[in-house]
Backbone bond lengths (Angstrom), bond angles and torsions (degrees), N, CA, C in turn:
res aa  C-N    CA-C-N  psi(-1)  N-CA   C-N-CA  omega(-1)  CA-C   N-CA-C  phi
1 M - - - 1.454 - - 1.509 111.44 -
2 G 1.252 118.83 23.94 1.477 119.41 173.91 1.526 110.65 96.91
3 D 1.270 115.81 179.57 1.445 126.15 -176.88 1.480 107.57 -79.84
4 K 1.294 122.43 109.23 1.452 125.74 -175.82 1.503 114.30 -62.52
5 R 1.315 120.20 -20.32 1.450 122.63 -178.09 1.523 110.20 -66.21
6 F 1.308 119.60 -17.93 1.454 123.24 -179.13 1.504 113.74 -84.71
7 Y 1.337 116.39 -11.69 1.459 117.01 -173.05 1.558 113.13 -100.34
8 N 1.337 111.46 152.08 1.397 119.60 172.68 1.559 106.53 -87.01
9 H 1.352 117.19 125.09 1.464 118.43 -173.94 1.481 114.99 -70.75
10 E 1.341 119.58 -14.81 1.416 123.98 -176.35 1.556 110.31 -65.55
11 I 1.379 115.21 -57.71 1.453 117.26 -179.92 1.589 109.05 -123.84
12 D 1.323 116.99 11.94 1.448 121.62 172.94 1.530 112.02 64.68
13 F 1.316 120.93 34.06 1.452 125.58 170.65 1.492 110.97 -112.80
14 L 1.288 115.59 160.86 1.482 119.21 175.29 1.528 107.75 -60.85
15 P 1.287 123.08 141.57 1.439 123.15 -176.05 1.560 112.42 -52.89
16 E 1.258 119.80 -38.49 1.451 119.73 -176.24 1.548 111.83 -73.85
17 I 1.288 119.03 -13.86 1.486 120.68 174.01 1.503 112.95 -83.92
18 N 1.358 119.59 -28.91 1.430 122.10 -173.31 1.571 112.90 -51.50
19 P 1.337 117.46 -53.73 1.504 118.22 -177.86 1.536 113.56 -58.14
20 Y 1.359 115.61 -38.44 1.486 119.30 -179.63 1.469 109.76 -72.77
21 F 1.299 122.79 -39.07 1.411 126.02 -176.07 1.572 107.81 -61.57
22 S 1.314 114.33 -51.84 1.494 119.11 -176.52 1.530 111.67 -71.00
23 A 1.296 120.04 -18.70 1.473 125.02 -179.06 1.558 110.50 -84.31
24 I 1.308 118.30 -10.94 1.474 119.61 -176.87 1.565 108.03 -81.09
25 P 1.355 115.06 111.56 1.466 116.36 178.72 1.515 110.96 -66.83
26 D 1.325 115.72 141.35 1.549 119.84 179.76 1.511 110.07 -56.40
27 E 1.329 117.02 -41.61 1.518 118.60 -174.24 1.507 112.83 -88.11
28 A 1.317 122.06 6.69 1.429 124.00 178.47 1.488 109.43 -68.37
29 L 1.364 116.24 148.90 1.507 122.27 176.69 1.493 106.87 -112.69
30 F 1.381 114.96 136.73 1.425 119.65 -178.04 1.568 108.35 -129.68
31 S 1.291 115.75 146.30 1.454 122.85 174.16 1.589 108.07 -85.80
32 P 1.280 118.61 163.63 1.477 116.82 174.40 1.557 110.93 -61.91
33 E 1.289 116.97 -33.81 1.508 119.05 176.21 1.492 112.05 -58.10
34 Q 1.318 113.55 -43.00 1.559 116.71 -177.78 1.521 107.65 -69.87
35 V 1.306 119.08 -44.51 1.507 121.47 178.64 1.461 108.85 -59.09
36 A 1.352 122.15 -44.66 1.407 125.48 179.37 1.584 112.12 -58.07
37 Q 1.254 114.34 -40.93 1.461 120.38 178.01 1.542 109.70 -66.72
38 I 1.307 117.60 -44.86 1.445 121.55 -176.72 1.488 112.81 -66.55
39 L 1.368 116.48 -33.23 1.477 121.85 -178.78 1.488 113.15 -97.30
40 N 1.331 117.74 -4.28 1.443 121.11 -176.53 1.537 111.64 59.68
41 K 1.289 113.69 46.42 1.502 121.05 177.71 1.550 108.79 -127.10
42 S 1.283 117.86 167.90 1.441 120.28 -179.64 1.571 108.12 -78.76
43 V 1.331 115.40 154.16 1.402 122.19 178.81 1.540 108.76 -59.46
44 E 1.279 117.95 -45.40 1.514 121.92 178.13 1.483 109.11 -55.34
45 T 1.300 121.66 -42.84 1.459 123.04 178.66 1.515 110.44 -58.36
46 V 1.309 118.70 -44.80 1.459 122.82 -179.57 1.552 109.15 -61.98
47 R 1.391 114.35 -46.62 1.432 116.82 -179.74 1.510 113.38 -63.92
48 R 1.309 117.29 -35.48 1.420 120.29 174.95 1.513 113.67 -63.77
49 W 1.323 116.06 -39.59 1.512 119.55 178.22 1.549 106.70 -66.16
50 C 1.308 118.18 -33.68 1.509 119.59 176.54 1.482 110.33 -66.06
51 R 1.317 116.73 -49.43 1.525 120.72 -179.16 1.503 112.17 -59.88
52 Q 1.327 115.33 -38.89 1.460 122.76 -178.80 1.504 111.93 -80.90
53 E 1.302 118.38 -2.20 1.443 126.18 -179.44 1.556 111.58 63.51
54 K 1.285 117.73 22.25 1.496 122.80 172.81 1.555 109.69 -71.67
55 L 1.367 115.56 -37.38 1.405 123.10 178.59 1.518 104.79 -118.80
56 R 1.351 113.70 117.66 1.517 122.12 -177.53 1.470 105.20 -62.27
57 S 1.328 116.77 133.49 1.435 123.76 176.66 1.501 112.11 -151.06
58 Y 1.254 116.02 167.14 1.447 123.68 177.52 1.508 108.70 -120.64
59 C 1.272 116.35 140.35 1.520 120.06 -176.27 1.458 109.03 -113.10
60 K 1.284 119.97 109.59 1.437 126.51 171.16 1.488 111.81 -120.76
61 G 1.300 114.58 57.90 1.495 121.96 -173.22 1.542 109.13 91.84
62 A 1.299 114.50 -26.63 1.491 119.41 175.52 1.528 108.03 -152.49
63 Y 1.309 119.38 156.60 1.436 119.39 -177.62 1.538 113.61 -67.58
64 V 1.281 116.90 142.04 1.484 122.39 178.68 1.540 103.29 -131.04
65 I 1.324 117.39 127.96 1.469 124.63 179.48 1.521 108.23 -113.41
66 M 1.315 117.24 126.90 1.473 122.02 176.69 1.570 109.42 -83.45
67 G 1.240 113.80 148.38 1.498 120.13 -179.58 1.530 112.41 -54.45
68 D 1.314 117.65 -45.75 1.446 119.04 177.61 1.509 114.76 -57.64
69 D 1.328 113.68 -38.54 1.491 118.98 -179.27 1.553 111.21 -73.71
70 L 1.338 115.10 -30.83 1.482 119.76 176.64 1.523 110.12 -68.35
71 K 1.368 114.40 -43.31 1.489 118.87 -178.45 1.578 109.62 -64.17
72 H 1.327 115.01 -41.84 1.450 120.49 176.75 1.514 109.93 -60.92
73 F 1.290 118.65 -45.58 1.498 120.68 -178.10 1.525 107.07 -65.64
74 I 1.310 122.61 -40.52 1.475 124.06 179.85 1.489 108.88 -60.76
75 S 1.323 119.14 -49.87 1.442 123.69 -177.19 1.567 111.21 -62.61
76 E 1.267 115.02 -36.89 1.518 119.96 -178.60 1.504 109.50 -78.08
77 S 1.294 121.48 -29.26 1.438 125.33 -172.74 1.418 117.78 -110.49
78 R 1.313 118.86 17.10 1.492 124.28 -174.43 1.485 113.67 -46.79
79 P 1.325 124.23 -52.45 1.463 120.09 -175.21 1.574 113.30 -59.56
80 R 1.326 113.48 -42.84 1.482 121.29 -178.00 1.542 109.50 -65.92
81 L 1.358 117.37 -37.02 1.491 119.99 178.70 1.471 117.62 -72.11
82 L 1.312 117.30 -15.57 1.434 120.99 -178.53 1.497 114.88 -75.89
83 R 1.338 113.11 -18.87 1.485 118.28 176.84 1.489 109.24 -69.22
84 T 1.299 114.26 147.17 1.434 118.60 -178.67 1.520 112.77 -83.77
85 K 1.354 117.46 156.61 1.434 121.06 179.07 1.493 111.13 -75.39
86 R 1.316 115.54 138.44 1.469 121.08 175.39 1.513 111.93 -72.18
87 P 1.334 117.59 139.95 1.493 119.50 -176.49 1.545 107.82 -66.61
């Protein structure tokens, strides 16, 4: 599961993720572009997660991701999200 020295033992996230994670309001709405920026992934990757139902989203002409669903996805996908985005 990776090098444990990089994790915060309280909630098992990298220390720089903790403030952002707790600052996401459950009722906040995010676009795939915003989620991609938060997670340092491509917009197409976020849309693919939505299509594959890996990231719960709502489609009203475009994908909308709720803060609570984003936090759940982050907590369930932590090892995969720690990889860096390819250029």
